[in-house]
C-alpha positions as CSV (number, residue, x, y, z in Angstrom):
1,M,-2.1,30.0,-0.8
2,Q,-2.4,28.5,-3.6
3,T,0.4,25.7,-3.3
4,V,-1.1,24.4,0.0
5,V,-4.1,24.0,-2.6
6,K,-2.3,21.8,-4.9
7,E,-0.3,19.5,-2.7
8,K,-3.2,19.2,-0.6
9,Y,-5.4,17.5,-3.7
10,Y,-2.0,15.3,-4.6
11,L,-1.6,14.0,-1.4
12,E,-5.6,13.1,-1.3
13,F,-5.4,11.8,-5.1
14,N,-2.5,9.5,-3.1
15,K,-4.2,8.3,0.2
16,D,-7.2,7.6,-2.3
17,E,-4.5,5.4,-4.6
18,V,-2.5,4.1,-1.6
19,F,-6.6,2.9,0.2
20,K,-7.3,0.8,-3.7
21,S,-4.4,-0.7,-4.2
22,L,-4.9,-2.1,-1.0
23,I,-8.7,-3.1,-1.1
24,A,-7.6,-4.8,-4.5
25,S,-4.5,-6.8,-2.6
26,E,-6.5,-7.9,-0.5
27,G,-9.5,-8.5,-2.8
28,H,-6.7,-11.6,-4.7
29,F,-5.5,-13.1,-1.6
30,R,-9.1,-13.8,-1.4
31,N,-9.0,-15.7,-4.3
32,L,-5.6,-17.1,-3.5
33,K,-6.3,-21.4,-2.9
34,T,-3.5,-22.9,-1.7
35,V,0.2,-22.2,-0.4
36,G,2.9,-21.6,-2.5
37,M,0.5,-22.0,-5.8
38,D,0.1,-19.1,-7.8
39,S,-1.2,-20.9,-11.3
40,A,-3.8,-18.0,-11.4
41,G,-1.2,-14.9,-11.0
42,F,-2.9,-13.4,-8.0
43,L,0.2,-13.2,-6.5
44,N,1.6,-11.1,-9.8
45,C,-1.3,-8.9,-9.4
46,I,-1.2,-8.4,-5.3
47,V,3.1,-7.6,-6.3
48,K,1.7,-4.8,-8.4
49,H,-0.6,-3.7,-6.5
50,L,1.9,-3.0,-3.6
51,A,4.4,-1.2,-5.4
52,D,2.2,0.6,-6.4
53,A,0.6,1.7,-3.2
54,E,4.5,1.7,-2.5
55,G,5.2,4.8,-4.9
56,H,1.7,6.9,-4.1
57,C,3.4,6.6,-0.5
58,D,6.3,8.3,-1.5
59,E,4.7,11.0,-3.7
60,A,2.0,11.8,-0.3
61,I,5.0,11.7,2.5
62,S,6.4,14.9,0.3
63,H,2.9,16.4,-0.4
64,S,2.2,16.1,3.2
65,L,5.2,18.0,4.1
66,I,3.7,20.9,2.8
67,V,-0.4,20.6,3.3
68,D,0.0,18.3,7.6
69,G,4.2,18.5,8.9
70,T,6.5,16.3,9.8
71,D,4.5,14.0,12.2
72,L,2.0,12.9,8.3
73,S,5.5,12.8,6.3
74,K,6.1,10.3,8.7
75,K,3.2,7.9,8.4
76,F,3.8,8.0,5.5
77,L,7.8,7.1,4.9
78,D,6.7,4.6,7.5
79,L,3.6,2.9,6.0
80,R,5.6,3.1,2.6
81,D,8.6,1.1,4.5
82,E,6.1,-1.6,5.9
83,I,3.8,-2.4,1.9
84,R,8.2,-2.1,0.5
85,N,8.9,-5.0,3.5
86,F,5.6,-6.8,2.8
87,R,6.3,-6.6,-1.4
88,K,9.9,-7.8,-0.8
89,F,8.2,-10.6,1.4
90,I,5.5,-12.1,-0.6
91,Q,8.4,-12.5,-3.5
92,S,10.6,-14.6,-1.7
93,S,8.5,-16.6,0.9
94,P,5.3,-18.6,-0.1
95,I,2.0,-17.2,2.0
96,S,-2.0,-18.5,3.2
97,R,-4.4,-16.5,2.0
98,D,-5.6,-16.0,5.3
99,E,-1.7,-14.5,5.8
100,G,-2.0,-12.4,3.2
101,I,-5.5,-11.1,3.9
102,I,-4.6,-10.4,7.8
103,E,-1.3,-8.6,6.7
104,I,-2.9,-6.2,4.3
105,R,-5.6,-5.4,7.0
106,K,-2.8,-4.5,9.4
107,L,-1.5,-2.2,6.6
108,R,-5.4,-0.7,5.7
109,R,-5.3,0.3,9.3
110,S,-2.3,2.3,10.4
111,F,-3.7,4.0,7.0
112,E,-7.3,4.8,7.3
């Protein structure tokens, strides 16, 4: 019983951290003014927040297996892969402010 309580605590922590990182990423996209031009470093911050969210999804995969079973674990696995793919995309391709916000909102909807 104690193990499940601990796993649930860490799973909730991971969920909160994923949520906060996605919100922070969206905030940085709102401040992005020009496609492909990032003189203020907002894309670097977005990449950092997405990598953080990806890591917390990794941890949540394991915690959710103990707490809720395979379905929730798969949800975090899928979300981790979606976040990773998006992070790699913005590291190699120009993206507009609006495209970024829309993509972050999609990620949030799949998670919330």
